[in-house]
N, C-alpha and C positions, 0 to 999 in steps of 0.2 A: 189901099184907103176902105174903108168902110165905116160908113156911118158918121163921117166928118173924122175920122179917126186913122192913124196909121201906125201898123206893128211892126215893130223894130227887133229884128234878132240880134244881139250886140257881139262883138269880141269877147265878152267875157263869160258868155251863155246865158244871158239873161235876156227875157222879150219882155219888151215893155211897149205900151199903147201910147202914143200922143196923139191930143187932140189937135187936130189943123187949126194953125193961127199963121194968118197972112205977117204977124207983129213979130213969129218968131221969141213970145215972151211964155209959151207953158212949159210945165215939168213934165216929162215922163213918168207915168204910173208904172212901176213893174209887175207884170200880171206872172211872169214864170220864175224860176229860179234851178228847176231840176236839172239843168245841162250845165252842170258846174264845171268842167274842164275841159274849155276849150270854146269854138265859134259854134252858134246859130248858123248852118247851112240851109235849110230847108224848112218853110214854114206855110202853111196853109191852113185857113179855115175851111170847116165847114158845116153845114148849116144841115142837122137831120129832119126826119118826118116830123116829129113834134115839135119841131122849134126853137131845140137846144143848141148851143154850138158847142164845137170838138177843134180845137186846136192840133193839129198834126205837126211836128216837130224832128227834124233830124239836127245832128250836129257833129262835129268831129270828136264829139266821146264816144263812138262808135254807135249811138243808140238811136232808136225813134221810137217816138213818144206820142199817143192820144193823149189828150189834155182837156180837161172841163175846167175853160176859164173862169166861169162862174163863183163854182167851188174849190177853186184851186187844189184838182188833187189829180194825180197823173193816175189814168182808167186804164193803160196797157204801157206795156214797154217792147220791145225787142233788138236784137242786134243786128246789126246792117251787116257784119263780116266778120269773119274772127281772123286774128293775121297771121302770119306766116310764121312759123318759128324761126327763120332763118333769118327776118328782119327785127328779131329783138336784139338788142345790144346786149353785153354782158351785165352792164351797171345803169338797165332799166331803160327806159324809152324805145324808142325806135328809128330806124335807118329812112329816109326818103322820104316821098307823100308831101303835102301841100303842107306851107308856111302857116304855122297855127301855135297858139299857145297850148297845146292838149299835150298829154304824155301818153296818149292813145293815139293809135294808125289813124293814117288818115282816110281809111275802106270807106 
């Protein structure tokens, strides 16, 4: 919760901002759709020295992103972990890991 808003990481990979409402009648505003293959697992907001905001995200698409929520631009991207070659199935996808909608490993 920040400034009366809740930031949500959704199962479809989107991140939404939801204004707090006791009545529950508000609709979420989609802030980011960059994690498009699987769930958002990690989410944090950082305020920089100049007052600008950065959203840091991780998801089961095996990426970490630094995102500017005002301009809606990904500023940096990294790979969390390379999957072990032995976990790759013959027909695509991966064995084991967390329950997810992603085709990528849960590393």
